[in-house]
C-alpha positions in Angstrom: 149.4 129.5 131.5 151.2 127.1 133.8 152.2 124.0 132.1 150.6 125.0 128.8 152.7 123.7 125.8 153.2 126.6 123.4 154.5 127.1 119.9 155.5 130.9 119.4 156.6 132.1 115.9 158.6 135.2 115.3 160.1 134.8 118.8 163.5 136.3 118.0 162.3 139.9 118.0 159.6 142.5 118.5 156.5 141.4 120.3 157.5 137.8 120.2 160.5 138.2 122.4 158.3 139.9 125.0 155.6 137.4 124.6 158.2 134.6 125.3 159.3 136.1 128.6 155.8 136.8 129.8 154.5 133.3 129.0 157.6 131.6 130.4 157.1 133.7 133.6 153.6 132.2 134.0 154.9 128.7 133.7 154.3 128.0 130.1 156.6 125.4 128.3 157.8 127.0 125.0 158.8 126.0 121.6 160.2 129.2 120.2 160.8 129.5 116.5 162.2 132.1 114.0 164.1 132.1 110.8 167.1 134.1 112.5 168.9 131.3 114.5 171.4 133.6 116.1 168.7 136.0 117.4 166.6 133.1 118.3 169.3 131.6 120.5 169.9 135.0 122.3 166.1 135.4 122.8 165.9 131.9 124.4 168.7 132.7 126.9 167.2 135.8 128.3 166.5 136.3 132.0 163.5 134.7 133.6 162.9 132.0 131.0 161.9 128.5 132.1 161.5 125.5 129.8 162.4 126.6 126.3 163.1 124.7 123.2 164.1 126.5 119.9 163.6 125.7 116.3 165.3 127.8 113.6 163.0 127.3 110.6 161.4 129.1 107.7 157.6 129.0 108.4 156.9 129.6 104.6 158.3 126.1 103.8 156.4 122.8 104.4 159.7 121.3 105.8 160.1 124.2 108.2 156.6 124.0 109.5 156.9 120.2 110.0 160.2 120.7 111.9 158.4 123.1 114.3 155.5 120.8 115.0 157.6 117.7 115.3 160.0 119.4 117.8 157.0 120.6 119.8 155.4 117.2 119.9 158.7 115.5 120.8 160.0 118.0 123.4 156.8 119.2 124.9 154.8 116.0 124.5 151.9 117.9 122.8 150.6 121.3 121.7 148.1 123.3 123.7 148.5 126.8 122.0 149.9 128.1 118.8 150.7 131.8 118.6 151.3 133.0 115.2 153.2 136.2 115.8 155.7 136.2 112.9 155.1 139.0 110.2 156.6 141.5 107.9 155.3 144.9 107.1 156.3 146.5 103.7 155.6 150.2 103.4 155.5 152.0 100.0 153.8 152.7 96.8 152.0 149.5 95.8 152.6 150.2 92.0 156.4 150.4 92.6 156.6 147.5 95.1 158.6 144.4 94.2 156.1 141.6 93.3 158.3 139.2 95.2 158.0 141.2 98.3 154.2 141.3 97.9 154.1 137.5 97.5 156.5 137.1 100.5 154.1 139.3 102.7 151.1 137.1 102.0 153.2 133.8 102.5 154.5 135.0 105.9 151.5 136.9 107.3 148.7 134.7 106.0 149.6 131.4 104.5 152.1 130.4 107.0 149.7 130.9 110.0 147.0 129.1 108.2 149.3 126.1 107.3 150.7 126.0 110.9 147.1 125.9 112.3 146.5 123.1 109.9 149.6 121.3 111.1 148.7 121.5 114.8 145.0 120.7 114.5 145.2 116.9 114.4 146.9 116.6 117.7 144.5 119.3 119.2 141.5 117.6 117.8 142.7 114.3 119.3 142.9 115.8 122.7 139.8 118.0 122.1 141.4 121.1 123.5 143.7 123.8 122.4 143.9 127.4 121.2 145.1 129.0 118.0 146.2 132.6 118.3 146.7 134.8 115.3 148.4 138.2 115.8 146.7 140.5 113.3 146.6 144.2 113.2 144.3 147.3 113.0 145.4 147.3 109.3 143.4 144.1 109.0 140.1 145.9 109.6 141.1 149.3 108.1 142.9 149.3 104.9 145.7 151.9 104.9 147.2 153.6 102.1 150.8 152.7 101.3 150.3 149.5 103.4 148.2 147.7 100.6 150.0 144.2 100.8 150.2 144.3 104.5 146.6 145.3 105.0 145.4 142.6 102.5 147.4 140.0 104.4 146.0 140.8 107.8 142.4 141.1 106.4 142.8 137.6 105.2 144.2 136.4 108.6 141.2 137.9 110.3 138.7 136.3 107.9 140.5 132.9 108.3 140.3 133.3 112.1 136.7 133.9 112.1 135.9 131.2 109.8 138.0 128.5 111.6 136.5 129.6 114.9 133.0 128.9 113.7 134.3 125.6 112.2 135.7 124.4 115.4 132.7 125.7 117.6 131.6 122.2 118.5 135.1 121.3 119.6 137.2 122.2 122.6 139.6 124.4 120.5 139.5 128.1 120.6 140.6 130.5 117.8 141.7 133.9 119.0 142.4 137.0 116.8 144.3 139.9 118.3 144.8 143.1 116.4 147.3 145.7 117.8 147.7 149.1 116.4 151.1 150.2 115.2 154.0 148.8 117.4 157.5 150.1 117.8 159.4 147.1 116.6 162.0 146.3 113.9 159.2 145.2 111.6 158.9 148.9 110.7 161.4 150.8 108.4 162.8 154.2 109.2 160.6 155.5 106.6 157.5 154.3 108.5 158.7 156.0 111.7 159.2 159.2 109.9 155.8 158.9 108.4 154.2 158.1 111.8 155.8 161.1 113.3 154.5 163.3 110.5 150.9 162.2 110.6 150.9 161.7 114.4 150.2 158.0 114.3 149.8 156.2 117.6 152.5 153.6 118.3 152.8 151.4 121.3 155.7 149.9 123.0 156.1 146.2 122.3 156.2 145.0 126.0 152.9 146.7 126.8 151.4 145.1 123.7 152.6 141.7 124.7 151.1 142.0 128.1 147.7 142.8 126.6 148.0 139.9 124.1 148.8 137.5 127.1 145.6 138.7 128.9 143.6 138.0 125.7 145.1 134.5 125.3 144.4 133.8 129.0 140.7 134.9 128.6 140.2 133.0 125.5 139.1 136.1 123.6 137.6 135.6 120.2 138.6 138.9 118.5 140.2 141.8 120.2 141.4 145.2 118.8 144.0 146.9 121.0 144.3 150.7 121.3 141.9 153.7 121.3 140.7 155.4 119.1 141.7 152.8 116.6 139.5 150.2 118.0 136.5 152.6 117.7 137.5 153.5 114.0 137.4 149.8 113.2 133.8 149.8 114.0 133.1 152.9 112.0 135.0 151.5 109.1 132.9 148.4 109.1 129.6 150.3 108.8 130.6 153.7 107.2 133.8 153.2 105.3 133.0 156.4 103.2 133.5 158.3 106.4 136.8 156.8 107.0 137.8 157.5 103.4 137.3 161.3 103.9 138.8 161.3 107.4 142.2 159.8 106.2 142.5 161.6 103.0 144.6 164.4 104.3 146.8 161.9 106.3 147.3 159.9 103.2 148.6 162.9 101.2 151.0 163.7 104.0 152.2 160.1 104.2 152.8 159.7 100.4 156.2 161.4 100.3 157.5 158.9 103.0 156.1 156.0 101.0 157.7 157.2 97.9 161.0 157.5 99.8 160.7 154.1 101.1 160.5 152.7 97.6 
């Protein structure tokens, strides 16, 4: 990672903050971005950080995305890696969710990563090298009840990653899709944590997940699912979704009351 010029979205919290520290420790030059300017400034001044530039911007707006790319090109002199880490995770009964929140979920989790990839590709194609890293989720391979909008957004991100990887196969640009299982970050509401405890859902610490993500980036992985047995269930769901339907029925019933409370 030494000397790599990296744009990292969602850098002001959760996995993003840990990714920034790990990448910086390996000698990467960072352009960190988040919509929360105060939190972003705090994250950029943490211990062990090297060259860091910050951009407070809304990745769902064309102006925000252009501001991020322009800053990276100006301050870093180019872009080697884009890490799309920003995201939101609404939990609740889909029929009762705010339509605006559903739209926002797709805009942040799917459209923004796609359009940021589009924005950095010209410079990457010109240098014939680069890597686009999309942070997905196990929920992007197994649709979970009460996370319908989130699951849909991550399914779409996974499909985009696969298609773009094939489109760029004859170039020097890699596309990496990394899918953690549930992670203990502020993206989750209190209702999610209560539900996770009730159904015994596995949840990982963000620093450990960030370490695995950096390894995947370094290796240039195509698609990786983190965590067992979730990674195994991804394979089962791809071939025998009916088995998973039956396996999670009891869990879905137990989770419903927490989903209803979340609404």
